[in-house]
C-alpha positions in Angstrom: 23.1 83.6 8.0 19.4 83.5 8.7 16.2 83.2 6.8 12.6 83.9 8.1 9.6 81.5 8.1 8.8 82.7 4.5 12.2 81.9 3.3 13.4 85.4 2.9 17.0 86.1 3.8 17.0 88.3 6.9 20.7 88.2 8.0 23.3 87.8 5.5 25.9 84.9 5.6 28.8 86.5 7.5 29.5 84.0 10.7 31.8 81.0 11.0 28.9 79.3 13.0 25.6 80.2 14.4 22.7 78.8 16.4 18.8 79.1 16.6 17.3 82.1 17.7 15.7 81.7 21.4 14.1 84.4 23.3 14.8 86.9 20.2 18.5 86.4 20.4 21.0 84.0 18.8 24.7 83.1 19.5 27.0 83.6 16.6 30.6 83.2 15.9 33.3 85.4 14.3 37.0 85.2 13.9 37.2 86.7 17.6 34.7 84.3 19.2 31.0 84.0 20.2 28.5 86.9 20.8 24.9 87.5 20.9 22.8 89.2 18.1 19.0 90.1 17.8 16.6 89.2 14.9 17.8 92.4 13.1 21.5 91.2 13.2 22.5 93.9 15.6 25.0 93.0 18.5 23.5 92.5 21.8 27.0 92.0 23.4 30.2 93.4 22.8 32.2 91.1 24.5 33.2 87.8 23.0 33.1 84.2 24.6 34.6 81.0 24.0 31.4 79.3 24.2 27.6 80.3 24.4 26.4 76.9 25.9 22.6 77.0 26.4 19.7 79.2 27.1 17.5 78.7 30.2 14.6 80.9 31.5 15.8 84.1 29.8 19.5 83.5 30.6 22.5 82.3 28.5 25.2 80.1 30.4 28.6 81.1 28.8 32.2 80.0 29.0 35.5 82.1 28.9 38.8 81.1 30.2 37.6 77.6 30.9 35.0 78.9 33.4 31.5 79.5 33.2 29.2 82.3 33.9 25.7 83.7 33.2 24.2 86.5 31.3 20.7 87.6 30.4 19.4 87.4 26.8 19.7 91.2 26.8 23.4 90.8 27.4 23.6 91.9 30.8 26.1 89.9 32.9 24.6 88.1 35.7 27.8 86.4 36.9 31.3 86.6 35.8 32.8 83.4 34.6 34.1 82.1 37.9 32.3 78.6 38.3 34.4 75.2 37.3 31.0 73.8 36.4 27.5 75.1 36.2 24.1 73.8 35.2 21.2 75.7 33.6 18.5 77.7 35.5 15.6 75.7 36.4 12.8 77.1 38.5 14.8 80.2 39.0 17.8 78.6 40.3 21.1 77.3 38.9 23.6 74.8 40.4 27.3 76.1 40.5 30.4 74.4 41.6 32.8 76.4 43.9 36.0 74.8 45.0 34.7 71.2 44.5 31.4 71.8 46.2 28.1 72.7 44.6 25.5 75.4 45.7 22.6 77.3 44.0 22.4 80.8 42.7 19.2 82.8 41.9 18.4 84.9 39.0 20.4 87.9 40.5 23.5 85.9 40.6 23.5 85.6 44.5 24.3 82.4 46.2 20.8 81.4 47.6 22.0 77.9 48.8 25.7 77.9 50.0 28.1 75.4 48.2 28.1 72.1 50.3 27.0 69.3 48.1 29.0 66.8 46.1 30.3 68.3 42.6 27.9 68.3 39.5 28.0 65.1 37.7 29.8 64.9 34.4 27.5 64.6 31.3 29.4 61.5 30.0 28.8 59.8 33.6 25.1 60.4 33.0 25.1 59.0 29.4 26.8 55.9 30.5 24.9 55.2 33.4 21.7 55.7 31.3 20.2 58.3 33.9 18.7 61.3 32.0 17.9 62.4 35.6 18.5 66.1 35.6 20.1 66.0 39.2 20.6 69.5 40.6 17.6 70.9 38.7 14.8 72.2 40.7 11.6 71.2 39.4 8.1 71.0 41.5 9.6 72.7 44.3 12.6 70.3 45.0 16.0 69.2 43.5 18.0 66.2 43.7 21.5 66.8 45.2 24.2 64.5 46.5 25.9 64.6 49.7 28.9 62.4 50.8 27.7 60.1 47.7 24.1 59.8 48.5 21.1 61.6 46.9 18.4 63.3 48.6 16.1 66.2 47.8 16.2 69.7 49.1 13.9 72.7 48.9 14.8 76.1 47.4 15.9 77.3 50.8 18.2 74.6 50.9 16.4 72.6 53.8 15.9 68.9 53.3 12.7 67.6 52.0 14.0 64.0 51.9 17.4 63.3 53.6 20.3 61.7 51.4 19.8 57.8 51.2 19.7 57.1 47.5 22.5 55.9 45.1 21.0 58.0 42.4 17.8 60.1 42.0 15.8 61.9 39.2 14.0 65.3 39.6 10.3 65.1 40.5 7.8 64.8 37.4 4.2 64.6 37.7 4.7 64.1 41.5 7.0 61.2 41.0 10.7 60.6 41.1 12.9 57.6 40.2 15.6 56.6 42.7 18.2 53.8 43.0 18.5 52.0 46.4 20.9 49.1 47.3 18.0 46.7 46.7 17.2 48.2 43.1 15.3 50.9 41.4 11.8 52.2 42.5 9.5 55.3 42.3 8.9 57.5 45.4 6.4 60.3 46.1 7.3 63.7 47.4 7.1 62.4 51.1 9.9 59.7 50.2 7.3 56.9 50.0 8.2 54.0 47.8 5.5 53.3 45.5 6.6 49.6 44.8 9.2 47.4 45.9 12.7 48.1 44.5 13.4 46.1 41.5 16.8 45.0 39.7 16.2 47.0 36.7 17.3 50.2 35.1 14.3 52.6 35.4 13.7 55.7 33.6 11.9 59.0 34.2 8.1 58.6 35.1 5.6 60.5 33.0 1.7 60.2 32.9 2.3 57.5 35.6 4.5 55.4 33.4 8.3 54.7 33.0 10.4 52.9 30.6 12.8 49.8 31.9 15.6 48.1 30.6 17.4 45.0 31.8 20.3 44.3 34.1 22.0 41.1 34.9 18.9 40.2 36.8 16.3 41.1 34.3 17.2 40.4 30.5 14.2 42.5 28.9 12.9 45.9 28.9 9.4 47.3 28.8 7.1 49.8 30.4 6.2 49.9 34.2 3.3 51.6 35.9 3.8 53.8 39.0 2.4 51.0 41.3 5.1 48.6 40.0 2.8 46.5 37.7 4.2 45.9 34.2 2.3 47.6 31.3 4.6 46.1 28.5 7.7 43.8 28.3 9.9 42.6 25.5 12.1 39.6 26.3 13.3 39.4 22.7 16.8 41.0 23.4 19.7 39.9 25.4 21.5 42.2 27.9 24.8 43.8 27.5 26.1 47.4 28.6 26.2 48.3 24.7 22.5 47.3 24.4 21.5 49.5 27.4 23.3 52.6 25.9 21.5 52.0 22.7 18.2 51.9 24.4 19.1 55.2 26.3 16.0 56.9 24.8 13.7 54.0 25.8 13.9 55.0 29.3 12.0 58.2 28.8 8.0 58.3 28.7 7.8 61.8 29.7 6.3 62.8 26.6 3.4 60.3 26.8 4.7 58.6 23.8 6.4 55.3 24.7 9.1 53.8 22.6 9.4 50.2 22.6 11.4 47.4 20.9 10.3 44.0 19.9 12.5 41.5 18.1 15.2 44.1 17.6 12.8 46.6 16.0 11.2 49.8 17.5 7.8 51.5 17.7 5.6 53.3 19.9 2.9 52.7 22.4 0.4 55.2 23.8 -0.5 56.0 27.3 -2.8 53.0 27.5 -0.1 50.6 26.3 -1.8 50.4 22.8 0.6 50.1 19.7 0.2 53.2 17.8 3.4 53.0 15.6 4.3 49.4 14.8 7.7 47.8 15.6 9.1 47.8 12.0 11.6 50.4 12.3 15.3 49.8 12.8 15.7 53.3 14.7 13.0 55.9 16.0 15.2 58.8 16.9 13.3 61.9 17.5 9.8 63.1 18.4 8.7 66.4 16.9 6.6 69.1 18.6 3.6 67.6 17.1 4.4 64.0 17.9 5.9 63.3 14.5 8.6 60.5 14.6 11.5 60.2 12.6 12.0 56.8 11.8 14.9 54.7 9.9 14.5 51.3 7.9 17.9 50.2 6.6 19.9 53.4 5.7 16.7 55.3 4.7 14.8 57.7 6.6 11.1 58.7 6.9 8.5 60.4 9.0 5.5 59.1 10.7 2.6 60.6 12.8 2.1 59.8 16.3 -1.1 58.2 15.1 0.8 55.6 13.2 0.1 57.1 9.8 3.2 57.0 7.5 3.8 60.8 6.3 6.9 60.2 4.4 8.2 56.7 3.3 11.8 55.6 4.3 13.5 56.8 1.1 15.6 59.8 2.3 19.2 59.8 3.1 18.7 61.8 6.4 15.7 63.6 8.3 16.6 65.7 11.3 14.3 67.8 13.6 15.3 71.3 14.5 14.2 74.2 16.6 12.9 72.1 19.2 10.9 69.6 16.8 9.3 72.6 14.9 11.2 72.3 11.8 12.5 69.4 9.8 15.7 69.1 7.6 15.4 66.5 4.8 18.5 65.4 2.9 18.9 63.4 -0.2 22.0 63.4 -2.2 23.3 66.9 -2.6 20.1 68.5 -1.8 18.7 69.7 1.8 15.1 70.8 2.3 14.0 72.7 5.4 10.3 72.5 6.3 8.0 73.9 8.9 6.4 70.9 10.9 3.8 72.8 12.8 1.7 73.8 9.5 3.1 71.6 8.2 4.7 73.8 5.5 8.1 74.5 4.2 10.2 77.6 5.1 13.1 76.9 2.6 14.8 74.4 0.5 18.6 74.2 0.3 20.6 72.6 -2.5 23.4 72.7 -4.9 23.8 73.0 -8.7 26.2 69.9 -8.9 25.2 67.0 -11.1 22.3 64.8 -9.5 20.9 67.6 -7.4 18.0 68.0 -9.6 17.3 64.1 -9.4 17.8 64.2 -5.6 15.6 67.1 -5.2 12.8 65.5 -7.4 13.0 62.4 -5.1 12.5 64.6 -2.0 9.5 66.5 -3.6 7.9 63.2 -4.7 8.5 61.5 -1.2 6.6 64.5 0.8 4.1 65.3 -1.9 0.7 65.7 -0.2 2.6 66.4 3.1 5.0 69.3 2.6 5.4 71.6 -0.4 8.6 73.7 -1.3 8.6 77.7 -1.6 11.9 79.1 -1.5 15.8 78.1 -2.1 19.0 78.7 -0.1 22.3 77.0 -0.3 23.2 77.2 3.4 21.4 76.2 6.7 22.7 76.5 10.1 20.9 74.7 13.0 
């Protein structure tokens, strides 16, 4: 079921599973499958789906019978489930795969760019290669697509902006894209000009003129690089293995303007000028909320730190998870879970059981967040 921001029950518990509200609707599941409801709990769609995947630009990507289609958040079907694979809408276009080739549809479901490019990458392939690059997504007037194994950039009309020449390529962000050539990885501008000589590193997305990088067989350290190729920060305290690179996946994203870094096996954050704002004293820094709050872990306990480095909640909690795009926070300790509004910050609900020890666990949470958050209401179920 669902509660509102005051902790009042708005929609009674009746679903097997449910997801967050986005654009006034939510995906919920009953014994027959998934469908959409509005904020009053009324059905938006009568049809059931095997899966309601993701929301993007007022659309919902859904799966039925092993194939994907799109509908609006009002429940109007844009395309029937006819695509083997499909990506989310971005800048009014979505990549779809037809008979092993990828093209793009517009918001009406019309094929705006005929299928002619290589198949969409599997998410697993992206994760293992440490490339959160959003290939086949339009941004800043172009999209990176692959043709015969090489990436280039097309405009929304399908014309080439930069011809295929890269082994991998990111979307453009702040006028800069990250690409890999045979010589290594580097940054390019919208004209395809290399901003610095390719380097034998794993290079992440650029944001605010900065990108994270991590080691390869040639460079056994990680750090932050500027768009001109100069090094802002480097840490040579870690060895290089494939496992290390996968664990440092988040390190490659500086697009939020908060730069995760590692020193002697511990994590912290730098600001855009390279100043250490959150010291490298944590075993894990795993999420950045909408206000720049960072979830941190020391040992097996979790806490919350502001982007300025101020400790909001000491590392005394069993778990701490951001929800609703970072606007809410679920705090767990023992048998008790508390749901807080991070924007204010202020709580929306607390959730717990009456089992033995729950009162002690709740007391510990209240003590940990004293002066930061307070509790208003109680529920015994929360679905993210």
